[in-house]
N, C-alpha and C positions, 0 to 999 in steps of 0.2 A: 504493500500500500504506500509506504514511504517512497519507493522507487517510482511508482506511478505518479505521485504528487510532484516529485521533482521533474519528471519528464513533462508533466502537464504545465508546470511553470515555465519551462524552457520553450515549449511550443507556443504558448500564448504571449510570450514576451514581445514578439514583433507586433502582435495585434494591439497591445496596449500603447505602443509607440505611435500608432496611426491616429490616436485620439478618438473622439466621439463624433466625428463628422459623418460617419456612415458605418455600415457593417462590412468588414473585409470579406472577400470572396471565400477565403479559406474557412472563415468562421461559418459562413452560410452553408458550405458544403459539409462541414463536420456536423453542423446542426441538422442538416437534411438526412444524413446517414443515420442519425439517432432514431428516426421514425421507422426504420426497417424492421426491428424486432417485433413491434406490435403488429405491423401489417402482414409479415410472413406467417406469424402464428395465427393471426385472425383469418387469413385466407385459407390456411390449411385446415383450421377447424370448421370454417364455413363451408368448404368444399366437400370434406370427407368425414367429419366427425359423425354426422348423422348416419352416413352409410356404414362407418366403422362400427357404431353401436348397434345398428339394426341388423346388418348382414354378417359381420365378422364376429362380434361378440354374441350375436343372436339374441338380443334383448328385445322384449316386447315394445311396441311403439309407444304405449302409454308411459312406460318407465323412461324411455328415451326423451319423451316430451317433458317429463318431470325434471330430468337431469338438465336438459338444455335450458328450460325456463328458470328453474331455481338458481342455476349457476349464473345466468345472465342477470337476474334480478339481484342476486347477492353482489355481483360485480357492480351493478348500477348503484346499489346502496352504499357500497364502500367508497365509490368515487368522491362524493361530496365530503365524506368524513376524512379521507386522505387529503383532499384539497384543503380542508380547514387545518389539519395538522401541519401541512406544508406551509400554509400562510403564517402559522404561529412559530415556525422554526426560526432560529437565529442564524445570522451569517457566520460562516466558518472561514478558515483560510482558503478553502477551495470553493466557497460560494454557499448559497442557501439551498439550491436544488440539487447540485451535483452529488452530495452524500446520499440522497435518496436513490439516485440512479446507480451509484456504485454498490450499495449494499443490497438492493433488490435484484440485481442481475443474476448472481450465481444461484440463488434460491428459485428464481423464476425459471431458469434453464432446467433445473432438476425437476421441478413440478411439471414442466411441459413434457419431459421424457416419461414421467410416471403416468401421464394422461394417456399415452399410447401403449402402455404395458398392461397385458392381461395376466393377472395372477393365475398360477396353475391350479386347476381344479375348480375354478369359479367362472366358467364360461357363461352359465345362464342362471346361477343361483341368486338369491336375494342379496347376499353380501357383495355380489358384483355391482349391483346398483349403488350400494353404500360406498363402495370403493371409488367408482367413477364420479359420484356426486361430491365426495370429499376432496378428491384430487382436483376436480374442475373448479370448485370454490376456492381452494388454496391457490391455484394458478391465477385465477381472476383477481384475487386479492393482491398477489405479488405484482401482477401486471398493472394494477391501479397505482401501486407504489412506484412503478417505473413510468407509466404513461402520463400521469397527472403532472409530475414535475417537468417531464419533457415538454408537454404542451405549453405549460406556463413559461418555459424558457424563452418563448418567442418574445415576451414582453421585456426580457432582460438581455437582449442581444445588443442593445444600443441602436442608434440611428432614429429615423422618424418613421411615419406611417408607410411611406413608399419603400423604405428599406425593409421594414418588417413584412410588407406584402411580397417583396421580392424573395425574402427568406422563406415565406410560406410557399411560394411557387416552386422554389428549389426543393423544399421538403416534399411537396406533392409529386413532383416529377420523380424523385428518388423512390418514393413510396410506390408509385405506379410500376417502376422497374422492379422493385422488390416483390410486388404482387405478381408480376409477370414471371419472375424467377420461381416464386413459391408455387405458382400454378403449374409450371413445367415439372417441378419436383413432385408435387402432390398429384399432378395429372398422370405421371408415370405409375404412381402407386395405384391410382384408380383404374388405369388401363390394365395393370396386372390383375387387379381384382375382377374387372369385367371379363378378361380372357379366361381366367380360371372358373368364374361362374358360368360362362357360356360352355366351357368344356364339361363342367359337371352336369349341366342341364342336358347336353347331348348324350352323356352317358346314361342318364336316367331315361331318356327317350328310347334308347336302344335296348331297354329292358334287361340290363345286366343283373347279376345276382346282387342282392341287397348288401351282404357284408363287404363286397368289393366296392360298391358305390359309396357305402358309409366310410370306409377307410380312405378311399380316394378323396372324398369331400373333406374329411378331417385333415388330410395332408395338405390340401389346397388352402384351407383356412390357416394352417400354421405358416405356410409360405407368405400368405397375405399379411399376417401379423408381423412377420419379420420385415416385410417391405414397409409397413407403416412405422415400425420402430426405427428402421434405418433412415427414413425420411425425417423422423423427429430428431435424430442425432445430427443430421445436416443442419436443420433449422436451429437447433440449440447452439451449434458452433457459430453460425451467422449471428445469432442473438448476442453472444458474448463478444464477438469481434466488433460489432457495430457499437455496442455499449462502451467498449474500450476507446473507440475513436471519438465519440462525443465527450467522454470524460476528459480525454487528453487534449482535444482540439477546441473546446468552447469554454470561454471564461465569462461568467455572468457579470453584467454591468449594472451597477446600482442606478436607480431611477434618478434623473436630474432633479426632480422636485422631491425633497425630503425634509422633514421637520425633526427637531429634537424630541418632540413628543408626538407619538403616533397613537391614534385611537385604535383599539383592538376590540371591536364589539363581539358579543357572544356569537355562538354558531347559529342559533335561531334568529337572532337579530340580523346577522349577515345574510342569511337565506331570505329573510323578509325583504331586505333592501334590494336584493337581486331580483326577486319576483316582482316587486313594485316598480322596477326600472323598465319602462315601456319598451324601448328598443330591444332589450335583452329577452324579455319573455315572448315578444312576437318573433324574434329571430329563432328562439329555441323551439317554439311551437311549429314554425314552418320547417325547421330542420328535422324535428321528430317525425312528422307525418311523411316528409319526403324520404328520410332514411328508412322508415318502416316500409314504404312502398318498394324501395330498391332492395332491401334485405328480404322482403317477402318474395320478390321475383327471383333474385339471384340465389337465395337460399335453397330454392327448389329447382335451380337450373339443371343440376346433375340428374335428378330424378325425372324432370321434364324431358330432357334429351333421351334418357334411357327408355322410359315407359310410354310417354305421350308422342314423342316425335320419332322414335325408333332410330335415333342417331347416337346411341350410347358409345359406339366405337369412335365417333367423331367429336365426342364431348371435349376432349383436350384441345383439339384444333379450334373449336368454336370459342372456348374460353380464352385461348391465346389471341384470337382475332379481337375479342372484346377488350382485353387488357392492353393490347398494342394500340388499339384505337384510343383508349383512355389515356395512355402514356403520351400519345401525340396530341391529344386534346388539351392537356394541362397547359403547355406553353402557348397554344393558340388562344385558349380562354384568357390567359393572363394578358396577352396582347389586346384582346377584345375589350376586356374590362378597363384597361387604361384609356381606351378611346370612348366607350359609351357608358362606362360606370359599372359597378358591381351589381346593382339591383336589376338593371336591364339584362345583363349577361346571365343572371340566374334564370330568368324566364325563357330566354332563348335556348339555353342548354337543357333545361328540364323538359321543355316541350318536345324535344326530339324523342324522348323515351316513349311517349304515348303511341304514335303511329307505328313504332318499331315492334312493340309487344303485341299490338293488335294484328299486324300482318303475320307475325310468327304464330300466333294462336290460330289464325285462319288456315295457314298452310304450313303446319309444323314439320312435315316430312320433306319439304323442298330445301335441299342443302344450299344451293346458290342464294336463294332468297334469305335463308337463315343467316348466312355469312354477311350479306349486305346489311341486314337489320342489326347484327351484332356490332357493326361499325357505328351505326347511329346510337345504339345503346352505350357504346364505349364513351362517346362524347358526353352523354348524360351522366354516366358514372364519374367522369372527370369533373363535371359541374358540381355534383353533390360532394365530391372530395375537396375541391379547391375553394369554391365560393363561400360556403358558410364559415369555414375556418379563416378565410381572408376577411370576412365581415366582422368576426368576433373581436379582433383588436380595436376596431372602430368603436364598438359598443363599450369596451373597457375604457377607452380614452374619454368617451362621452360621460361615463359614470365618474371618472376621476375629476373631470371638470365640474360636474354638478355636486360632487361630495369631496372637496379637496382635502378634508381632514381625515378621511377614511383611507388608510393605506394598507398595502400588502394583501389585497383581496383578489389579485390576479389568479392565483391557483384555484380559488373557489369558483371563479368564473369558468375556467377551463374544465374543472372537474365536474361541475354541474352540466356543462355542455356534453362532456364525454358520458356522463350518467344518462342523459337522454338518448344518446346514440346507442348505448349498450342496452338500455331498456327497450328500445325499438327492436334491436336484434333478438332479445329474449322473447318479446311478444311474437315476433314473426316466426321464430323457431317453435315456440310452444303451440301457437295456433295452427301452424302447418302440420305438425306431427299429430295433434289431436284430431284434426280433420281427416288425416290419412288413416288414423285408427278407427274413426267413425265409419269411413267408407269401406273398410275391410282390407287395408294394406297388410300383407303377411311378410314378415321378415324372411329373406332368403328364397322367396318364391320366384320361379322362372317367369311366370306370366301372371298378370293382374287383370281384373275385370274392368268393364267400362266405367264403373263408378270411380275407381282410382284414377283412370285417365282423365275423366271429366274434372275431378277435384284438382289434379295437377294443372290443367289448363286454366281453371278459375284462379288458382293461387298464383299463376304466372302472369296473367294479363288483367282481368277485370278488377280484382281487388286492389292490386298496386295502382292502377289508373285512378280509382276513386280516392285512394289515400294521397296520391300525388296532387290531385286537384285541390284537396283540402289544404295541403301544405303550400301550394302556390297562392291560395287566398291569404294565408298569413303573411307570406312574403310580400304580397301586394300592399299590406298595411304596415310594412316595416318602415319606420319614419326617417331613417338616415339615407337620403339620396346622395348623389354625387356632389351637388352644390353644398349641401349641409356638411358633407364629409370634408370638403376643402375648407369651409369655414372652421370646422373643428380643428383641422390641422393648423390653421393660422392662429387660433386661440392657444393651442398647445405650444407652438413656437414662441408666442409672446410670453406665455407663462414661464417657459424655460429661460428666456432671456432675462426675465425679472427675478428668477430664483436667486436666493442668497447664496453666495459662493464662499462664505466664511467657513473656515475650518473649526473644529471643536475648540482648539486652543485660542483662536481669535475670538470666538464667542465667549469663552471664559474671561479673556482679557477685557472685552467690552463690558461684560457684566460687572467686573471688578471696578472699572473706571466709572460706570454709571452709579454704582453703589457709593463710591467715594464722593461724587459730585452731589449726592442727595443730602438734604438736611436731615438731622436726626429724627425730628418729629415725622417727616414724610416717610422715612424708612420704616419707623415703627408702625405708622398707620397702614402703609401698604402691606407689611407683613401680617398685621392683624386681619386685614381684609382677606388676604390670601388664605390664612389659616381658617377664617370663618367660612369661606366658600368651600374649602376642601372638606371641612368637617360636616357641612350641611348639605353637600351635593348628594344626589341619589347614589352615584357610583363611588364617591369618595376618592376616585383615582383620576377621572377625566374632567371633573368640574373645574371651571376657571372663573375668575372674577368677571362679572357681567359687563364691566366697562372696559375690558381689555381684549374681548373676543373680536377677531377680525370680522369684517362684514361678510366674507365668503365662507365663514365656518359652517360646518354641517351640524345642525341642531340634533339630528338623529344620532350622530356619533358622540356628541358632547352634550349631555343633558344639563340644563341650567336650573337653578333654584330661583323661582319667582317669589320675591318677598311680598308680604301682605301690606295693605295701606298703613296699618298700625306700625309695622316695622320700618316702613319708609319714613313716616313722620317722626318716629323716635330717632332714626339715624340723622334726619335733617336737623333736629334740635341739637343733637350731639355735635354735629359738624359746626353749627352756628355758635355753640358755646366754645368750641375749640378755637374758632376763628377770632372770637373776642379775646381769648387769653393769649393767642399767638397771632399778632397782626401780620407777621411775615408768611403765614401759611397760605394765604390767598395768592400772594405774589409768586410763591413757589409751586403752585398747583400745576402749572403747565410743565414744570420739570419733573414732577412726581409721576404724572400719568403715563407718559411714554416710556418711562424707565422700567415699568413692570412688564415683563414679557410672559411667555407661556409658563404656566405653573406645572 
């Protein structure tokens, strides 16, 4: 660990010398690589975990739906809690977020390997359900400890909004390439599984003897298990390597606007403030319904190709076409949003998904048409990956300007956003498997009835279209357009230029000088007022004198004590009595008032 810290300091030394005028390219690339672990594990689980549990472990569809839904809901619940814990973390010599990345990586890799390991003698028993449920919840928790600090790191890279948008575009491009690589690796595993399953079905059709068929089927399942575990080893190695790159190559930058006293509201108060922030909750609702639509469609993509379209052998190629299109679409969408704005780009990109899935549902067995529609779907996938995450920093900046005294809430913003994404994934997986269980889907069956085919078509096209239209309605009422975003950027630039640049020693020096220049009576009176306000404020920690709070202070983060009329009259008489006994008090009042700073 000490060696890694020393290497990290040497790597980021040149980045510090470039100042805060922008984000260096090396820092953007290292930051982008950090998104690979979450995406490769997510695409592997999304593509083949359902098939692995249904047909390899041979678990009933009901228990599979319980595992997928509970693990996603658990993951979604832990995200805001981890975000709050990250926001409460203190700065260390390596930063505030980097320690979370470093310590969650090895345990995350180990839990991911256990997710694809089948204990001997527990292929279909009840303890198999408990094993995979426990391991999946453990993995999702550790991924929250990794992913939430990583997403929040976008706000600590330095630079302005344009620089952060560029870093987000780099991240999405690298993540698309990572998803492409993961689909190739996991697609090979699914191809091995499809080939062995087809061979086993042919042997059953040839009416061979039952013991030979059973032994052959068991051997093929063992080979498939080894293929899944080998893929997990490759994913785990990539996970560790990318985490090492981001830890060594990215140094967190402190926010330009910082105060000596930072308000730290409670967890429930912070959540309430986020929910009440109009741009945030409209962006989140639009993102939830849109993500639910895409995950509902793409989560059943493998089963749709195998059972509804009859193109199970071409599934890997179709998935590659979709992801290649998405990888190309990210830089194109980044160029488009710079010209027409983010909000307009969202509607253009998401609208391409609707005709694509309609045409595929109408002619599912036509391979050339399927490939062309996968190209359109890829651009829509790039939209849902890039635009909401590019719009979120604008919402965080808007919140910071409206609540300038509430600091360090960036991890909570990103964690709640990730919570909604994972909740949508859990809902889509749980609903899909429950519907398949209801229509009679049988694990390991060679052929399925018309009810299963119809259910897969409905889950692939009509239901996602309805959800996507609801999400686009919320995006329509998202209040931050391009003009407001530019005004927001100007306000942030102005605030940064006016931010105090005094160091802590300079502030102590000025405090000592101001205390020397104050008259004795003024110093005692100011101290008495400070002590009175601190003892009588509701929090006792964040209360400040009512007459020294800046005009832009957030009242929600700093509760004030409102005195009664009797207290104000008593205080007025006391001040008048003091002014008679000390004639110089009134003349020194202008010197007393500015000298008292944040308490």
